[in-house]
FIPA-455281 format. One record per residue (C-alpha): residue number from 1; x, y, z. Coordinates in Angstrom, 3 decimals. Layout:
N
- resi_c1_c2_c3
- NUM_X_Y_Z
...
end
This chain:
554
- resi_c1_c2_c3
- 1_-6.934_-19.201_14.314
- 2_-7.563_-20.732_10.860
- 3_-5.970_-18.788_8.011
- 4_-9.218_-17.566_6.407
- 5_-10.378_-16.290_9.803
- 6_-7.040_-14.586_10.321
- 7_-7.261_-12.925_6.907
- 8_-10.798_-11.728_7.672
- 9_-9.581_-10.273_10.977
- 10_-6.644_-8.608_9.228
- 11_-8.875_-7.023_6.563
- 12_-11.266_-5.656_9.196
- 13_-8.467_-4.321_11.414
- 14_-7.238_-1.945_8.701
- 15_-4.318_-0.353_10.591
- 16_-1.024_-1.757_11.824
- 17_2.154_-0.354_13.341
- 18_5.324_-1.142_11.378
- 19_8.558_-1.051_13.400
- 20_12.024_-0.939_11.806
- 21_14.587_-1.469_14.548
- 22_18.084_-2.900_14.514
- 23_21.815_-2.207_14.804
- 24_21.444_0.526_12.169
- 25_19.601_2.678_14.725
- 26_22.983_3.329_16.378
- 27_24.189_5.191_13.288
- 28_20.964_7.168_12.901
- 29_21.030_7.092_9.101
- 30_18.272_4.627_8.330
- 31_18.129_0.890_7.783
- 32_20.090_0.945_4.478
- 33_23.189_2.552_5.983
- 34_25.328_-0.588_5.660
- 35_24.641_-0.625_1.924
- 36_24.783_3.093_1.218
- 37_28.096_3.500_3.048
- 38_29.435_0.107_1.847
- 39_30.363_-0.791_5.426
- 40_32.376_-4.050_5.537
- 41_30.747_-6.906_7.424
- 42_33.592_-7.000_9.940
- 43_33.089_-3.332_10.779
- 44_29.297_-3.442_10.849
- 45_29.278_-6.473_13.161
- 46_31.131_-4.396_15.780
- 47_27.941_-2.370_16.263
- 48_26.474_-5.352_18.111
- 49_28.845_-4.802_21.051
- 50_27.469_-1.240_21.365
- 51_23.784_-2.126_21.078
- 52_22.231_-1.912_24.530
- 53_18.695_-0.435_24.313
- 54_18.109_-0.398_28.067
- 55_15.078_1.900_27.747
- 56_13.187_-0.560_25.554
- 57_9.846_-1.398_27.146
- 58_7.597_-3.768_25.207
- 59_4.505_-2.755_27.163
- 60_5.074_0.910_26.331
- 61_5.449_0.157_22.602
- 62_2.295_-1.951_22.524
- 63_0.301_0.620_24.489
- 64_1.580_3.314_22.121
- 65_0.234_1.280_19.179
- 66_-3.090_0.560_20.854
- 67_-3.730_4.097_22.107
- 68_-3.131_5.452_18.609
- 69_-5.545_3.110_16.872
- 70_-3.231_0.379_15.568
- 71_-4.636_-3.158_15.751
- 72_-1.477_-5.158_15.056
- 73_2.307_-4.762_15.011
- 74_4.872_-5.908_12.446
- 75_8.500_-5.671_13.583
- 76_11.770_-6.419_11.816
- 77_12.998_-9.832_12.929
- 78_15.841_-9.676_10.391
- 79_16.434_-6.834_7.941
- 80_18.843_-6.735_4.997
- 81_21.819_-6.183_7.316
- 82_21.498_-9.820_8.428
- 83_21.362_-9.122_12.170
- 84_18.686_-11.159_13.951
- 85_16.602_-9.174_16.428
- 86_15.559_-12.380_18.194
- 87_17.197_-15.375_19.829
- 88_18.178_-17.837_17.116
- 89_20.235_-21.014_17.085
- 90_21.111_-20.492_13.426
- 91_23.733_-17.811_14.059
- 92_25.291_-16.187_17.138
- 93_24.893_-12.849_15.342
- 94_21.689_-12.013_17.189
- 95_20.476_-9.598_19.848
- 96_20.628_-12.122_22.690
- 97_24.057_-13.640_22.045
- 98_25.954_-10.742_20.439
- 99_24.910_-7.658_22.427
- 100_25.215_-6.472_26.014
- 101_21.403_-6.137_26.001
- 102_21.048_-9.918_26.051
- 103_17.240_-9.959_25.829
- 104_14.786_-11.085_23.161
- 105_12.522_-8.107_22.322
- 106_10.283_-10.259_20.132
- 107_9.444_-12.515_23.063
- 108_8.661_-9.499_25.228
- 109_6.526_-7.929_22.496
- 110_4.622_-11.178_21.974
- 111_3.647_-11.267_25.647
- 112_2.743_-7.577_25.701
- 113_0.579_-7.941_22.584
- 114_-1.327_-10.822_24.144
- 115_-1.951_-8.744_27.274
- 116_-3.291_-5.799_25.242
- 117_-5.217_-7.781_22.620
- 118_-3.045_-6.853_19.629
- 119_-1.643_-9.306_17.112
- 120_2.031_-9.576_16.197
- 121_3.771_-10.362_12.928
- 122_7.402_-10.471_11.843
- 123_9.178_-8.724_8.974
- 124_11.783_-11.069_7.479
- 125_14.260_-10.302_4.671
- 126_14.527_-13.694_2.970
- 127_16.599_-12.953_-0.157
- 128_18.394_-9.625_0.151
- 129_21.100_-9.824_2.826
- 130_24.451_-8.088_3.278
- 131_26.112_-10.312_5.859
- 132_25.810_-13.867_4.545
- 133_28.254_-14.724_1.721
- 134_25.736_-16.996_-0.036
- 135_22.914_-14.418_-0.256
- 136_22.061_-13.331_-3.799
- 137_22.900_-9.837_-5.005
- 138_21.339_-9.249_-8.391
- 139_17.720_-8.175_-8.627
- 140_15.404_-7.394_-11.493
- 141_14.199_-3.864_-10.909
- 142_11.290_-2.310_-12.733
- 143_12.063_-3.054_-16.374
- 144_13.206_-6.001_-18.434
- 145_16.828_-5.083_-19.023
- 146_17.661_-3.423_-15.695
- 147_19.299_-5.476_-12.972
- 148_20.491_-3.887_-9.767
- 149_23.133_-5.200_-7.407
- 150_21.525_-4.618_-4.013
- 151_23.566_-7.253_-2.240
- 152_26.978_-7.056_-0.603
- 153_29.312_-6.758_-3.577
- 154_32.076_-4.953_-1.633
- 155_32.820_-7.914_0.684
- 156_31.643_-10.668_-1.674
- 157_32.406_-9.519_-5.251
- 158_32.417_-12.994_-6.827
- 159_28.797_-13.613_-7.793
- 160_29.611_-17.178_-8.863
- 161_30.205_-18.155_-5.239
- 162_26.714_-17.047_-4.169
- 163_23.924_-19.604_-3.958
- 164_20.429_-18.507_-2.949
- 165_19.198_-22.083_-2.513
- 166_21.934_-22.805_0.025
- 167_21.067_-19.585_1.847
- 168_17.380_-20.492_1.937
- 169_18.017_-24.050_3.139
- 170_20.649_-23.250_5.752
- 171_19.481_-19.854_7.006
- 172_15.957_-18.845_6.010
- 173_14.163_-22.109_6.644
- 174_15.417_-22.776_10.187
- 175_15.006_-19.115_11.212
- 176_11.455_-18.889_9.887
- 177_10.597_-22.071_11.788
- 178_12.007_-20.503_14.964
- 179_9.840_-17.408_14.475
- 180_6.789_-19.619_14.100
- 181_7.476_-21.840_17.115
- 182_8.976_-19.523_19.767
- 183_6.437_-16.687_20.037
- 184_2.931_-18.145_19.984
- 185_0.416_-17.274_17.267
- 186_1.950_-15.139_14.532
- 187_-0.327_-12.949_12.398
- 188_1.961_-12.869_9.355
- 189_5.484_-13.367_8.159
- 190_6.020_-10.140_6.227
- 191_8.611_-11.085_3.620
- 192_10.808_-8.511_1.854
- 193_11.823_-8.669_-1.033
- 194_11.337_-11.367_-3.738
- 195_14.282_-10.268_-5.906
- 196_15.341_-13.261_-8.010
- 197_13.677_-15.979_-5.933
- 198_12.248_-18.770_-8.076
- 199_8.627_-19.941_-7.821
- 200_9.790_-23.276_-6.381
- 201_11.845_-21.525_-3.719
- 202_8.875_-19.309_-2.862
- 203_6.618_-22.354_-2.568
- 204_9.217_-24.062_-0.369
- 205_9.099_-21.184_2.120
- 206_5.306_-20.781_1.916
- 207_4.836_-24.497_2.600
- 208_7.026_-24.238_5.718
- 209_4.935_-21.335_7.039
- 210_1.595_-23.076_6.448
- 211_2.757_-26.418_7.829
- 212_4.219_-24.829_10.960
- 213_1.351_-22.381_11.649
- 214_-1.651_-22.910_9.408
- 215_-3.185_-19.579_10.457
- 216_-0.122_-17.456_9.640
- 217_-0.509_-15.156_6.635
- 218_2.097_-14.656_3.912
- 219_2.440_-11.436_1.901
- 220_3.161_-11.028_-1.803
- 221_6.769_-9.963_-1.318
- 222_7.641_-13.601_-0.694
- 223_7.445_-14.140_-4.467
- 224_5.707_-12.293_-7.280
- 225_5.049_-15.561_-9.102
- 226_3.102_-17.612_-6.566
- 227_-0.189_-17.147_-4.729
- 228_-0.012_-15.527_-1.311
- 229_-2.613_-14.269_1.173
- 230_-2.455_-10.553_0.498
- 231_-0.694_-8.057_-1.739
- 232_1.849_-5.616_-0.354
- 233_2.110_-2.517_-2.509
- 234_5.420_-0.784_-3.172
- 235_6.630_1.374_-0.292
- 236_4.276_4.339_0.295
- 237_2.284_3.402_-2.834
- 238_-1.514_3.420_-2.917
- 239_-3.231_1.777_-5.899
- 240_-4.922_4.008_-8.442
- 241_-8.268_2.420_-7.570
- 242_-9.606_-0.351_-5.388
- 243_-8.367_-3.912_-5.974
- 244_-10.226_-7.218_-6.062
- 245_-7.777_-8.859_-3.657
- 246_-6.714_-8.126_-0.054
- 247_-3.989_-5.491_-0.115
- 248_-1.990_-3.125_2.057
- 249_0.235_-0.093_1.734
- 250_3.361_0.094_3.913
- 251_3.957_3.778_4.657
- 252_6.679_5.431_6.658
- 253_6.182_8.591_8.710
- 254_9.638_10.087_8.193
- 255_12.482_10.251_5.664
- 256_13.531_6.662_6.251
- 257_12.205_3.454_7.801
- 258_14.759_2.841_10.518
- 259_15.789_5.583_12.941
- 260_17.113_8.757_11.303
- 261_18.660_11.389_13.537
- 262_16.947_14.744_13.034
- 263_14.319_13.174_10.782
- 264_11.515_15.109_9.135
- 265_8.211_13.599_10.288
- 266_5.061_13.523_8.245
- 267_2.262_15.483_9.881
- 268_-0.497_13.491_11.527
- 269_-3.088_15.270_9.363
- 270_-1.374_14.027_6.200
- 271_-1.374_10.458_7.525
- 272_-5.071_10.744_8.398
- 273_-5.774_11.623_4.762
- 274_-3.794_8.547_3.701
- 275_-5.884_6.432_6.091
- 276_-9.018_7.828_4.422
- 277_-7.717_7.070_0.933
- 278_-6.597_3.531_1.740
- 279_-9.820_2.698_3.593
- 280_-11.858_4.268_0.785
- 281_-10.121_1.951_-1.679
- 282_-10.613_-1.091_0.565
- 283_-7.069_-1.693_1.810
- 284_-4.955_-1.766_4.966
- 285_-2.336_0.784_6.001
- 286_0.844_-0.301_7.793
- 287_2.283_2.849_9.384
- 288_5.998_2.802_10.173
- 289_8.106_4.200_12.980
- 290_11.836_3.767_13.660
- 291_12.841_3.605_17.342
- 292_16.300_4.823_18.365
- 293_19.237_2.842_19.719
- 294_18.012_3.377_23.296
- 295_14.774_1.597_22.502
- 296_12.652_4.735_22.479
- 297_10.107_5.859_19.909
- 298_11.114_9.441_18.946
- 299_9.063_12.183_20.585
- 300_8.255_13.798_17.231
- 301_6.793_10.503_16.009
- 302_4.730_10.208_19.195
- 303_3.366_13.699_18.675
- 304_2.141_12.958_15.159
- 305_0.812_9.497_16.027
- 306_-1.157_11.081_18.861
- 307_-3.017_13.200_16.282
- 308_-3.870_10.028_14.379
- 309_-5.065_8.309_17.544
- 310_-7.235_11.242_18.587
- 311_-8.875_11.351_15.148
- 312_-9.533_7.609_15.187
- 313_-11.128_7.769_18.639
- 314_-13.807_10.001_17.108
- 315_-13.955_8.661_13.548
- 316_-12.610_5.100_13.737
- 317_-16.004_3.590_12.855
- 318_-15.483_4.977_9.324
- 319_-12.306_2.870_9.033
- 320_-12.397_-0.328_11.104
- 321_-14.466_-3.175_9.681
- 322_-15.386_-1.228_6.551
- 323_-15.086_-2.014_2.864
- 324_-14.836_0.210_-0.197
- 325_-18.288_1.633_-0.867
- 326_-18.363_0.473_-4.489
- 327_-18.939_3.708_-6.402
- 328_-17.231_3.894_-9.843
- 329_-15.837_7.344_-9.071
- 330_-13.947_9.203_-6.363
- 331_-15.892_12.188_-5.010
- 332_-14.073_15.505_-5.326
- 333_-14.490_16.100_-1.590
- 334_-12.968_12.833_-0.267
- 335_-13.627_9.103_0.122
- 336_-16.482_6.770_1.042
- 337_-16.452_3.545_3.053
- 338_-19.293_1.160_3.811
- 339_-20.314_-1.002_6.766
- 340_-23.703_-2.723_6.890
- 341_-26.443_-0.260_5.963
- 342_-24.249_2.799_6.515
- 343_-21.999_4.855_4.309
- 344_-19.179_6.892_5.843
- 345_-18.303_10.033_3.923
- 346_-14.722_10.974_4.855
- 347_-14.291_14.599_3.845
- 348_-10.615_15.267_3.162
- 349_-10.934_18.345_0.935
- 350_-12.339_21.763_1.622
- 351_-16.049_21.823_0.794
- 352_-18.561_24.590_1.336
- 353_-22.324_24.571_0.774
- 354_-23.120_20.973_-0.123
- 355_-21.477_17.642_-0.822
- 356_-23.134_15.031_-2.981
- 357_-23.183_11.381_-4.058
- 358_-24.716_9.782_-7.149
- 359_-25.554_6.135_-7.755
- 360_-27.755_5.528_-4.697
- 361_-30.686_3.172_-5.220
- 362_-31.819_3.388_-1.578
- 363_-33.340_6.183_0.472
- 364_-31.197_7.747_3.188
- 365_-32.707_7.950_6.671
- 366_-30.377_10.448_8.308
- 367_-26.953_12.043_7.975
- 368_-24.973_12.462_11.196
- 369_-21.626_14.145_11.818
- 370_-19.523_11.715_13.858
- 371_-18.146_13.014_17.125
- 372_-20.989_15.325_18.089
- 373_-23.884_13.316_16.592
- 374_-25.205_16.460_14.907
- 375_-27.829_15.660_12.283
- 376_-27.306_17.394_8.941
- 377_-30.050_18.397_6.537
- 378_-30.098_16.629_3.181
- 379_-32.092_16.189_-0.015
- 380_-32.402_13.152_-2.237
- 381_-33.766_13.139_-5.786
- 382_-33.426_10.019_-7.874
- 383_-29.991_8.487_-7.300
- 384_-28.464_11.792_-6.098
- 385_-27.984_12.694_-2.414
- 386_-27.011_16.235_-1.396
- 387_-25.964_17.094_2.162
- 388_-25.643_20.607_3.536
- 389_-22.054_21.006_4.652
- 390_-19.406_23.608_5.376
- 391_-15.837_22.489_5.958
- 392_-14.046_25.800_5.633
- 393_-11.283_24.828_8.093
- 394_-10.320_21.810_5.908
- 395_-10.123_19.344_8.799
- 396_-10.901_15.709_8.012
- 397_-14.463_15.036_9.148
- 398_-16.841_12.092_8.766
- 399_-20.555_11.976_8.018
- 400_-22.419_8.723_8.625
- 401_-25.348_8.196_6.259
- 402_-27.747_5.445_7.328
- 403_-30.237_3.614_5.115
- 404_-32.988_2.070_7.276
- 405_-34.425_-0.102_4.485
- 406_-31.078_-1.446_3.306
- 407_-28.340_-0.041_1.078
- 408_-28.138_-0.618_-2.662
- 409_-25.592_1.098_-4.918
- 410_-26.019_1.248_-8.666
- 411_-23.737_-1.037_-10.633
- 412_-21.729_-0.112_-13.722
- 413_-19.854_3.060_-14.664
- 414_-21.630_6.414_-14.529
- 415_-20.945_10.060_-13.724
- 416_-19.888_11.141_-10.268
- 417_-21.301_13.966_-8.200
- 418_-19.572_16.614_-10.357
- 419_-20.869_15.151_-13.627
- 420_-17.492_13.748_-14.696
- 421_-16.932_10.103_-15.649
- 422_-13.923_8.117_-14.415
- 423_-12.798_5.084_-16.396
- 424_-10.274_3.225_-14.226
- 425_-8.070_0.451_-15.556
- 426_-9.506_-1.801_-12.842
- 427_-12.919_-1.480_-14.560
- 428_-11.576_-1.873_-18.107
- 429_-11.863_-4.810_-20.456
- 430_-8.384_-5.873_-21.606
- 431_-8.074_-6.994_-25.214
- 432_-4.832_-8.975_-25.364
- 433_-4.616_-9.517_-29.113
- 434_-0.847_-9.960_-29.346
- 435_-0.139_-13.737_-29.186
- 436_2.603_-13.285_-26.589
- 437_0.941_-10.462_-24.657
- 438_1.998_-9.968_-21.041
- 439_-0.232_-6.910_-20.526
- 440_-1.738_-6.756_-17.026
- 441_-3.233_-4.422_-14.448
- 442_-1.174_-4.041_-11.287
- 443_-2.090_-1.583_-8.558
- 444_-4.644_0.000_-10.885
- 445_-1.994_0.745_-13.554
- 446_-1.248_-1.068_-16.813
- 447_2.062_-2.885_-16.878
- 448_3.941_-4.797_-19.582
- 449_1.831_-3.141_-22.284
- 450_4.462_-3.337_-24.982
- 451_2.582_-4.174_-28.159
- 452_0.254_-2.070_-30.311
- 453_-2.071_-5.032_-30.924
- 454_-3.315_-4.903_-27.311
- 455_-5.973_-2.376_-26.319
- 456_-8.559_-1.524_-23.642
- 457_-12.245_-0.636_-23.612
- 458_-14.971_0.550_-21.255
- 459_-18.774_0.765_-21.337
- 460_-20.396_3.582_-19.387
- 461_-23.617_5.554_-19.039
- 462_-24.436_9.244_-19.018
- 463_-27.770_10.657_-17.847
- 464_-27.605_14.132_-19.373
- 465_-26.440_15.844_-22.513
- 466_-23.165_17.554_-21.649
- 467_-19.774_18.659_-22.936
- 468_-16.570_17.072_-21.665
- 469_-12.827_17.339_-21.953
- 470_-11.439_13.889_-22.726
- 471_-8.249_13.123_-20.784
- 472_-5.798_10.255_-20.635
- 473_-4.812_9.592_-17.013
- 474_-1.121_8.690_-17.199
- 475_1.129_7.251_-14.483
- 476_4.273_9.380_-14.429
- 477_6.014_7.544_-11.560
- 478_7.124_4.389_-13.307
- 479_9.874_2.721_-11.317
- 480_11.858_5.284_-9.324
- 481_10.578_7.990_-11.658
- 482_11.489_6.244_-14.926
- 483_9.009_7.388_-17.576
- 484_8.854_6.766_-21.305
- 485_7.400_9.671_-23.312
- 486_6.273_9.979_-26.910
- 487_3.658_7.208_-26.964
- 488_0.836_7.855_-29.445
- 489_-2.685_6.561_-28.763
- 490_-6.027_6.650_-30.505
- 491_-9.311_6.952_-28.624
- 492_-12.510_5.778_-30.291
- 493_-15.791_6.907_-28.742
- 494_-19.252_6.646_-30.300
- 495_-17.805_6.355_-33.808
- 496_-15.475_9.345_-33.497
- 497_-11.702_9.237_-33.077
- 498_-9.400_11.374_-30.944
- 499_-5.625_11.210_-30.621
- 500_-3.256_11.874_-27.768
- 501_0.528_11.872_-27.373
- 502_2.158_11.283_-24.002
- 503_4.488_14.222_-23.343
- 504_5.757_16.156_-20.354
- 505_3.896_19.236_-21.587
- 506_1.091_18.147_-19.300
- 507_2.231_18.895_-15.737
- 508_2.854_16.025_-13.338
- 509_1.254_16.142_-9.905
- 510_1.541_13.316_-7.359
- 511_2.885_11.053_-10.099
- 512_-0.076_11.623_-12.460
- 513_-0.432_13.453_-15.761
- 514_-3.845_14.386_-17.177
- 515_-3.247_14.621_-20.930
- 516_-6.003_16.223_-22.980
- 517_-7.294_14.504_-26.107
- 518_-9.827_17.196_-26.966
- 519_-13.386_18.340_-26.315
- 520_-16.568_16.430_-27.086
- 521_-20.299_16.356_-26.431
- 522_-22.271_13.263_-25.369
- 523_-25.965_12.560_-25.349
- 524_-27.630_10.597_-22.525
- 525_-27.303_6.833_-22.906
- 526_-24.787_3.997_-23.128
- 527_-21.338_4.623_-24.601
- 528_-18.241_2.556_-25.351
- 529_-14.693_3.926_-25.367
- 530_-11.652_2.185_-26.855
- 531_-8.043_3.108_-26.013
- 532_-5.810_1.861_-28.833
- 533_-2.029_2.388_-29.038
- 534_-0.594_3.431_-32.405
- 535_3.044_3.772_-31.351
- 536_4.666_2.573_-28.111
- 537_8.078_3.996_-27.213
- 538_10.429_1.317_-25.853
- 539_13.428_3.450_-24.870
- 540_13.151_2.639_-21.154
- 541_11.134_-0.567_-21.717
- 542_8.413_0.777_-19.431
- 543_5.620_0.399_-21.965
- 544_2.258_2.106_-21.511
- 545_1.479_2.941_-17.879
- 546_-2.166_4.000_-17.983
- 547_-4.270_4.714_-14.923
- 548_-7.437_5.244_-16.952
- 549_-9.456_7.832_-18.847
- 550_-11.479_10.767_-17.573
- 551_-14.353_12.628_-19.181
- 552_-14.289_15.880_-17.272
- 553_-17.545_17.776_-17.477
- 554_-17.102_21.345_-18.688
end
């Protein structure tokens, strides 16, 4: 399949199963155990002689994915521990030549996927590696002055002897070619992580992938500095708003990615809400599981995945093949997707009485609850649709709203169903006035906003005279929870100025702070808001991490 067709298929498929499986499953402490315990290469390699997952059954894994609504599978071909979970001529340190198992699970999975109509891709760690003496160790992590050593510094302490280019030429390139020539059509090579790879090295690897299999997709973790087919968010991270490019969130279902003995598993209901959020923002969700050393998917994981599968059997039409609906706000009751002349209202929050949408320029024909096809009563006046609804039990339900004469949604920024106005960074105009500005929007959050000369602005409409509380929406996560505080900003709106200081006095919830800048009243009409920094704190070199502004109707 040609690459554009493959990308279109991937975007419409929405859900994939991520599988982290390797020698580390023997120890039951996750895929980073070699690093966290500083296990010497010579000791870790001995695990291969014990790895004999006789209960592995490729057909059972693929059927598990299919029955639970996953459309494709990504499995670790080589993780950071350097052990190859496929038959390779590059090194004897692989599952066929170094273990009593002696089989190639990737070959078996490829055949099983073809039988069941799923697509298969391969995770490949192309820079970070703890076995090979030439693999690089240092990585830039999150801020300009912070470098982490996430390589094997206990066996190979002399950084001067390491050479990433040699590692790429002698190890990565031939292995990637094997993955693309031994297993039929490959959906994607899912690279992890870019670390200190240069743009030229990234282009070298990308060129090999495209020349070997033109239809194979490449994700953004190959290199942050070159163009790839789709963006992979940080682990478990969902962007603050929809993005203009194809994107995915990799999300694990337990406290790890590889097998963890006695793991705590995320409830299926929580994952369903994540599916709703990701679909509502127009992305894909790659949902991870870590099989054990026997080759079995843990029973607790099966139990929770079954809940996901059962929900998708009833409500999957609200996810597969959909796009973000295009409203400039997130409804208080959930998320909205769109397909053709239908909107799918995915109700994730408790709602009693009515739910509503604003911004509709088309007349709704009917509103139907998916699963039982029950028609719901509704009213529509102007651009506002209200649907009678009671979701007292707080289960995730879907209402399909059809528009027989076509579906048009109002453009621009305007108030949502609760009267509040959301100003996301994705919808902002960036004013990069500093000559050397690196300010950008990434994942719906400002990054590299280090200079007070840069600022942002929005234009929006209101249709009624109302009072609002003006709030700065601040990202409190940073990188691994690093957060600079004390920034001072000025907000200019309709000729009036308001000021706000970023402090931890505003409580953090889910990595977000809503910081009040005061109360105001607006008349109906067009408005323009400017967010202007007056003092940026550079203690942690995080800069301003803004998710947007919110005018919350009082």
